[in-house]
C-alpha positions in Angstrom: 44.9 -20.3 19.2 45.0 -16.7 18.3 48.1 -14.9 19.4 46.5 -11.7 20.6 49.8 -9.9 21.1 51.5 -10.7 17.8 52.3 -7.7 15.6 50.3 -9.1 12.7 47.2 -9.6 14.9 47.5 -6.1 16.4 47.9 -4.5 13.0 44.9 -6.2 11.5 42.8 -5.4 14.5 43.9 -1.8 14.5 42.9 -1.4 10.9 39.5 -3.0 11.6 39.1 -0.7 14.6 39.9 2.4 12.5 37.2 1.5 10.0 34.7 0.7 12.8 35.3 4.0 14.5 34.8 5.9 11.2 31.5 4.0 10.6 30.1 5.1 14.0 31.5 8.7 13.5 29.5 8.8 10.2 26.4 7.5 12.0 26.6 10.1 14.7 27.3 13.0 12.3 24.3 11.9 10.2 22.1 11.8 13.3 23.5 15.2 14.4 22.9 17.0 11.2 19.4 15.5 10.8 18.3 17.0 14.1 19.9 20.5 13.9 16.5 22.0 13.4 15.4 20.7 16.8 18.5 22.3 18.4 17.7 25.6 16.8 14.1 25.4 18.0 15.2 24.4 21.5 17.7 27.3 21.8 15.5 30.0 20.3 12.2 29.3 22.2 11.7 31.2 25.4 12.3 29.5 28.7 10.2 31.9 30.7 7.3 29.6 31.2 9.3 26.5 32.1 10.5 25.1 35.4 14.1 25.2 36.5 14.3 21.4 36.1 13.0 21.6 32.5 15.6 24.2 31.7 18.4 22.1 33.3 17.4 19.0 31.3 17.4 21.0 28.1 21.0 22.1 28.6 21.9 18.6 29.8 20.6 17.4 26.4 22.8 20.0 24.6 25.9 18.9 26.6 25.2 15.3 25.8 24.8 16.2 22.1 27.9 18.3 21.7 30.1 16.1 23.8 29.2 13.3 21.4 30.2 15.6 18.5 33.5 16.4 20.2 34.1 12.7 20.6 33.4 12.1 16.9 35.7 14.9 15.7 38.5 13.7 18.0 38.1 10.1 16.9 38.3 11.1 13.2 41.6 12.9 13.9 42.8 10.0 16.1 42.5 7.5 13.3 44.2 9.7 10.8 47.9 9.0 10.0 50.0 12.0 10.6 51.9 14.0 13.3 49.3 14.0 16.1 49.4 15.2 19.7 48.5 11.8 21.0 48.4 12.5 24.7 46.1 15.5 24.3 43.9 13.8 21.8 43.2 10.7 23.9 42.4 12.9 26.9 39.9 14.8 24.7 38.3 11.6 23.4 37.9 10.0 26.8 36.7 13.2 28.5 34.1 14.0 25.8 33.0 10.3 25.7 32.6 10.2 29.5 30.4 13.3 29.4 28.3 12.0 26.6 27.6 8.7 28.3 27.0 10.1 31.8 24.7 12.8 30.5 22.7 10.1 28.7 22.5 8.3 32.0 21.2 11.4 33.7 18.6 11.9 31.0 17.5 8.3 31.7 17.3 9.0 35.4 15.1 12.1 34.9 12.2 10.0 33.6 12.8 7.5 36.4 12.6 10.4 38.9 9.3 11.6 37.4 7.7 8.2 37.4 8.7 7.7 41.0 7.7 11.3 41.9 11.4 12.1 42.9 11.5 9.5 45.7 14.4 10.7 48.0 15.8 7.2 48.4 16.1 6.7 44.6 17.4 10.2 44.0 20.1 10.0 46.7 21.1 6.5 45.6 21.5 7.7 42.0 23.5 10.8 43.0 26.0 8.6 45.0 26.2 6.1 42.1 26.7 8.9 39.6 29.5 10.4 41.7 31.2 7.0 41.7 30.9 6.7 37.9 32.4 10.2 37.4 35.2 9.4 39.9 36.2 6.1 38.2 35.6 7.7 34.8 38.0 10.6 35.3 40.5 8.2 36.9 40.5 6.3 33.6 40.8 9.6 31.7 44.0 10.3 33.7 45.5 6.8 33.4 44.8 6.0 29.8 47.6 7.4 27.6 48.6 7.3 24.0 52.0 7.5 22.2 53.2 7.7 18.7 53.7 4.3 17.0 55.1 3.1 13.7 52.6 1.9 11.1 53.0 0.8 7.5 50.4 3.5 6.6 52.1 6.3 8.6 52.4 7.5 12.2 49.5 6.5 14.5 48.6 6.9 18.2 48.9 3.7 20.2 46.7 3.6 23.3 47.8 2.1 26.6 46.1 1.5 30.0 42.6 0.8 28.5 41.8 -1.7 31.1 41.5 1.0 33.7 38.2 1.9 32.1 36.7 -1.4 33.3 35.4 0.0 36.6 33.7 2.9 34.8 32.0 0.7 32.2 30.9 -1.9 34.7 29.5 0.8 37.0 27.7 2.5 34.1 26.2 -0.9 33.2 24.9 -1.5 36.7 23.4 2.0 37.0 21.8 1.8 33.6 20.2 -1.6 34.3 19.1 -0.4 37.8 17.5 2.7 36.4 15.6 0.7 33.7 14.4 -1.8 36.3 13.1 1.1 38.4 11.5 2.6 35.3 9.7 -0.6 34.4 8.7 -1.1 38.1 7.3 2.4 38.3 5.4 2.1 35.1 4.0 -1.2 36.2 2.8 0.4 39.5 1.1 3.2 37.5 -2.6 2.2 37.8 -4.3 1.9 34.3 -0.9 3.0 32.8 -1.4 0.6 29.9 -4.3 2.7 28.6 -2.1 5.8 28.0 0.1 6.4 24.9 2.7 8.0 27.1 2.9 4.8 29.2 3.6 2.7 26.0 6.1 5.3 24.8 8.1 5.2 28.0 8.0 1.4 28.2 9.1 0.9 24.6 11.9 3.4 25.0 13.1 1.7 28.1 13.1 -1.7 26.4 15.2 -0.3 23.5 17.7 1.3 25.9 17.9 -1.9 27.9 18.6 -3.9 24.8 21.3 -1.4 23.6 22.9 -1.3 27.1 23.2 -5.1 27.2 24.4 -5.4 23.6 27.1 -2.7 24.1 28.1 -2.6 27.7 28.2 -6.3 28.6 30.6 -7.3 25.8 32.8 -4.3 26.5 32.9 -5.2 30.2 33.9 -8.8 29.3 36.6 -7.8 26.8 38.1 -5.2 29.3 38.1 -7.9 32.0 39.8 -10.5 29.7 42.3 -7.8 28.5 43.4 -9.7 25.4 45.2 -6.6 24.1 44.7 -2.8 24.0 43.1 -2.8 20.6 40.4 -5.3 21.0 39.3 -3.7 24.2 38.4 -0.5 22.3 36.0 -2.1 19.8 33.0 -1.2 21.9 34.2 2.3 22.8 32.5 3.9 19.8 29.1 2.2 20.2 29.2 3.1 24.0 30.0 6.8 23.5 27.8 7.3 20.4 24.9 4.9 20.2 23.8 5.1 23.8 23.8 8.9 23.8 22.0 8.9 20.4 19.3 6.7 22.0 19.0 9.0 25.0 18.8 12.1 22.9 16.3 10.6 20.5 14.1 9.6 23.5 14.3 13.2 24.8 13.3 14.7 21.4 10.5 12.2 21.2 9.1 13.1 24.6 9.6 16.8 24.0 7.5 16.6 20.8 5.0 14.1 22.1 1.4 15.3 21.9 -1.9 13.6 21.4 -0.4 10.2 20.6 2.1 11.4 18.0 5.3 13.5 17.8 5.8 16.9 16.5 8.4 19.5 17.3 6.7 21.8 19.8 8.6 23.5 22.7 6.4 25.9 24.5 5.2 24.8 28.0 1.5 24.4 28.4 -0.4 26.9 30.4 -1.8 26.2 33.9 -5.3 25.9 32.4 -4.2 23.4 29.8 -2.5 21.4 32.6 -5.7 21.3 34.6 -7.7 20.3 31.6 -5.1 17.6 30.9 -5.3 16.4 34.5 -9.1 16.1 34.2 -8.7 14.0 31.0 -6.1 11.9 32.8 -8.4 11.2 35.7 -11.1 10.2 33.2 -8.8 7.6 31.6 -8.1 9.5 28.3 -5.3 7.9 26.4 -3.6 10.9 24.7 -2.6 13.2 27.5 1.0 14.3 27.7 2.2 17.7 28.7 4.7 19.2 26.5 8.3 18.1 26.8 7.9 15.1 29.0 5.7 17.2 31.1 7.8 15.2 32.8 10.2 17.7 34.0 7.1 19.6 35.1 4.5 17.0 35.8 1.5 18.3 37.8 -0.7 15.3 37.9 0.0 12.5 40.3 0.0 9.0 38.8 -2.3 6.6 40.7 -0.5 3.6 42.0 -2.1 0.2 42.4 -1.9 -1.4 45.9 
């Protein structure tokens, strides 16, 4: 039997956790730098022809992106060995991580809202669930603390109270799965949906996100529930706060640049004439119609639902 609380076990797990965190920090930084051109295009292009919702989603994407970057920088400092302001640092990590994950969840909800034509029941239910996630998330931010601890390699920050994040992670898992079920149900109800490239894109992205959510959030929930020790409970923190936001942001970029069955960076909203032409093609069963940027935030055509 492993003694989860022995100093030797804690030391070896802490060393492994530091390496794991740095790996995911590297992955996020690489992803971040590779898509800086998209950020530049997104910020510089005019918003004058876009809906208020589309503008809001754009800035939601930016908040998700730079919250993730803040998490990465804070984690890189956190795993360093030196004189650190542990209490401030752990608050910054948890706050930025919470924002990154919750913004990713909202980006997921937007496509669900569009597919369901902003059904009031779904929208209100999500808002209530989202408020619960934020409440338990900020509760965890307040209760999780860190203190200086001795280490053979130098001073480090030891984290305490990690189990208080259980409610937040579990609630996020439930909401993510519920949103994905609604997405798949809405796509299934979309009459002739399988004939459109957009339908396949949304379905494939939903499957990918569902797989990631199960792989990351389920084990993290289990380990937080078992509460072997503070270190092992943190092993899934980096994937949760980096990989899921990366997926949500990639999906946003893919939809933003989707046109004619393939992706290219293009930000301007289509004109009203283009929309009407697109709607006519949609009614005729054309496979390649998609208004710019998940037209989505601005969809004019109404999907036909089967009985």
